[in-house]
C-alpha positions as CSV (number, residue, x, y, z in Angstrom):
1,M,-61.7,2.5,23.3
2,K,-63.2,5.3,25.3
3,D,-62.4,6.1,29.4
4,W,-65.3,4.8,30.4
5,E,-65.4,1.4,28.7
6,S,-61.7,0.5,30.5
7,Q,-63.4,2.1,34.4
8,P,-65.2,0.1,36.6
9,K,-67.2,3.1,37.6
10,F,-68.0,6.5,35.8
11,D,-69.2,9.4,36.3
12,G,-72.5,11.1,34.5
13,Y,-70.9,12.7,31.8
14,A,-69.3,9.3,31.0
15,A,-72.7,7.7,31.9
16,F,-74.7,9.6,29.1
17,D,-72.0,9.2,26.4
18,A,-72.6,5.2,27.2
19,L,-76.4,5.2,26.3
20,R,-75.7,7.4,23.6
21,E,-73.3,4.4,22.2
22,G,-76.0,2.0,23.0
23,K,-74.8,0.5,26.2
24,C,-76.7,-0.3,29.3
25,V,-75.7,1.8,32.5
26,R,-77.4,2.0,36.1
27,R,-76.2,4.0,38.9
28,I,-74.6,2.3,41.9
29,M,-77.4,3.4,44.5
30,W,-80.3,2.3,42.7
31,T,-81.3,-1.7,43.7
32,A,-80.3,-4.5,41.4
33,G,-81.0,-5.3,38.8
34,C,-82.0,-1.7,37.6
35,F,-81.1,0.3,34.8
36,V,-81.6,2.7,32.1
37,W,-81.0,2.3,28.0
38,A,-81.7,4.5,25.3
39,E,-83.0,4.9,21.6
40,Y,-82.2,6.6,18.9
41,D,-85.6,8.7,17.8
42,I,-85.8,9.7,14.5
43,D,-89.1,11.5,14.7
44,I,-88.3,13.6,17.6
45,A,-84.6,13.4,16.4
46,G,-82.7,12.6,19.8
47,F,-83.1,9.6,22.6
48,T,-85.4,8.6,24.2
49,V,-84.3,6.9,28.1
50,Y,-86.0,3.9,29.5
51,G,-85.8,2.1,32.6
52,S,-85.3,-1.1,33.4
53,G,-86.1,-3.2,37.1
54,T,-88.4,-3.4,39.8
55,P,-91.8,-2.7,38.5
56,R,-91.6,0.8,40.7
57,F,-88.0,1.8,39.2
58,E,-90.2,1.2,36.0
59,R,-93.1,2.9,36.8
60,D,-91.0,6.2,38.7
61,T,-88.3,6.4,35.1
62,N,-91.3,6.5,33.3
63,E,-94.0,8.8,35.2
64,F,-90.5,10.9,36.2
65,P,-88.4,11.2,33.2
66,N,-86.0,14.4,34.5
67,M,-85.0,11.9,37.7
68,I,-82.5,10.2,34.9
69,L,-81.5,14.0,34.2
70,E,-80.9,14.8,36.7
71,Q,-78.9,11.9,38.3
72,L,-77.0,11.9,35.4
73,L,-75.9,15.9,35.9
74,E,-74.6,14.5,40.1
75,G,-71.0,14.6,40.6
76,G,-69.2,12.0,41.7
77,N,-68.4,8.4,39.4
78,Q,-72.0,7.0,40.6
79,W,-72.2,4.7,37.6
80,E,-71.6,1.4,36.1
81,L,-72.0,-0.3,33.1
82,H,-74.6,-3.1,33.0
83,N,-75.3,-6.1,30.8
84,P,-79.0,-7.3,30.8
85,D,-78.3,-10.9,30.0
86,K,-76.4,-11.8,33.4
């Protein structure tokens, strides 16, 4: 078990690791229901991160994908796992 799996809140590095593991994560400052998830893209040999939630959040994450990276790099335990099935 990884450390972030047992913590209610974790930092951006752990959130990135969770994304690579196929989990959905959200930053606690985001509007309720907004989260990101990632899929491995074999054509680019890397991950593509997608936003889901409000129409504005989805538009922002599509138009400004660096927003997610910038927030992952900020300090503090501001991330949590998100279960979109809830």
